[in-house]
N, C-alpha and C positions, 0 to 999 in steps of 0.2 A: 504494500500500500504506500502511496506517495504521502510523505509527511506534511507537505504543504497544504493538503486538503483537511488536515486535522486541526481543530481549534487548539490554541496554546494551552488552555486548561486541561485538555484531554491528553496532551503529550506526557504529563507527569504520570498519569495512569498507565500509559503504554510502557513507559520506562520502568515502572514498578512491576510490570508483568513480563519483563524480558530480562535476560541475563546472558552474558557471554560476548563473543566477538573481540575485536581488537581494542574496543573502548575500555575494557577492564584490565588492561595490562598494568602490572605493577601496583594493583590496588588490592586491598584486603578482600578475601573471598567472603561472599554472603551465600545464604541458602538459595538454591535455584528455585524460582517460583513456578512450580508445576502444579497443575490442577487436573486430577484424573477426570476422564470423561469429556474434557474440552479439547477442541482442535488446537494443536500446537505447531507453530512454524519453527523448523529446525534448520540451521545452516552450518555445514562443515566447510571451512575455508582453508586453503593452503596456497601460498604464493609460490611454493616449490613444485606445484603440480603442473609442470610444463613439459612439453616434448614427450618423451617416453614415460614420464611420471604422471601425465595428464589423466584425470579421471575419465575423460572422454575416450582416450586411447585404450583405456582399460575398462570400457563400459560393461562388458560381460562379467568381469570380475566384481565390479561395483554392484551390479544388479544381483549377482549370486550371493554376495555377502549380505546385502540388504535384506534379501529374502530369508536367508538363514538366521540372521540375528533377530529380525522382527518376529519370526516364528518362535525362536528360543525364548524371547522375553515378552511374548504376547503383546506386541505393538502393532496396531493397525496402520499400515502405510496407505493413506488415501491417495496421494499423488506425490511425485517427485520429479525433479529436473536436474540433469547432469550438465553443468555449464563449463566443464573442463577443469577449472581451478577451484570450483566450489560446488557443493551439492545443496539443493533446497529440498526439504521434506515437509510434507503436510501429514501429521500423524495424530492418532488418538490412542490413548492408553488408559488402563484401569488402575494400575499400581505405580505409585510414584517411585518406589524403590527399584522396580524392574525397569522403569524408564531411564533412571540414572545409570543402571547397569548396561542398558542398551547403548546409551550414548558413549560410555567409556569403552565398551567392548567393540562396538562397530568402528570407532575412531582408531583404536589401537590395532585391530586386525587389518583394517584397510591400509593404514600407513605401513605396517609390516609387509603386507602382500605386495603393495606397489613398489616400495623401495628395496625390497629384498633384505631388509634388516633382520638380523638374528643374533644370537649370542656369539660374540667374537667378531661380528661384522656390523658395526654400528653405522647408522646413517646420520644421526643428529636430529635436530628438531624439525618436524615436518609440518605441523599445524601452526597457523598464524596466531591463534589464541584459543580461548575456551570456545566450545561449541555454543553457538548462539541459539537461544530458544525464546519464543514469544507466544504466550497464550492468547487465543482469540476468544472474546466473550460475546461479540455481537454478530449478527448476520451480515452487517455492513462491512465489518472487518474481514469476514470470511469471503465476501464477494470481492473485496479489494485484493486479497491474497490470490483468489482464483484468477483474476485478471493479470496479476503480476506473473503468476506461473505460466499463463497462456502467452504473455509477452516473451518470457524466457524460452518457451517452446518454439515460438516463431523465430527468435534470434538464432537458435540452434539450427533450425531448418532453412530459414530464408535470409538471414543476415541481420545486422544491427539496425539498418534503416527501417526494415519492416517492423522490428520490435518497437522502435521509437514512434513510428506512425500509429501502430496499434495502441500503444500506451497513451499517446496523446488523445486519441478518440475515446479510449476507455476512461481516462481521468476526467474528461469532459462529461461523460455519462455519469460517473460517480458524483461529480460536482453538482450536476442537475438533480440527481437523485437525492443528495443530501439536502438540497435547498427546497425540494418539493415536500409539501405537507399533505398528508392523506386527508381526504375529506371525510367528515363524520358520516356514518351510515345514513342518517336522515337527509343528507344533502346530495347523495348519489342519485342521479336520475337515470332510469333505464330507458333506452330508446327502442 
């Protein structure tokens, strides 16, 4: 979702419901705000995922690991997008502890599999920061995330300009939707 569409007072709420990414580097850890049953946007990002280390070059491996780990930890993967150097996931889970285990296990296994790191053959730091998670509470947020995922799918298939064209029209749609007020039932006229 584009942050410029969100009123300033609501930004504090969004920041309170998200954790991770590069913005938390060298800051004290706090408990990850996870809410079972709610849709959560998850982002795994690595600036080292280029060339032969790219997630897109290893897309079958990424898909296989994602399937295995989501089954193991009972995580429902609703949608996901592989952008080469980062992965976006739209997930739902029932147990906070298992979600935390999924995030750690998937990140570690994927990094080891792509880099070939093992005992005696270290690679170094692969991920840019903590895994980013953001819990969605409204249908409007979910709609915004759905549009964002569609834009990323279009970028992967058709290029960056197509993504920007799509997101511009989608953001205009969201802006109009946010400004529209539903009419009360007694004012709706049937034709």
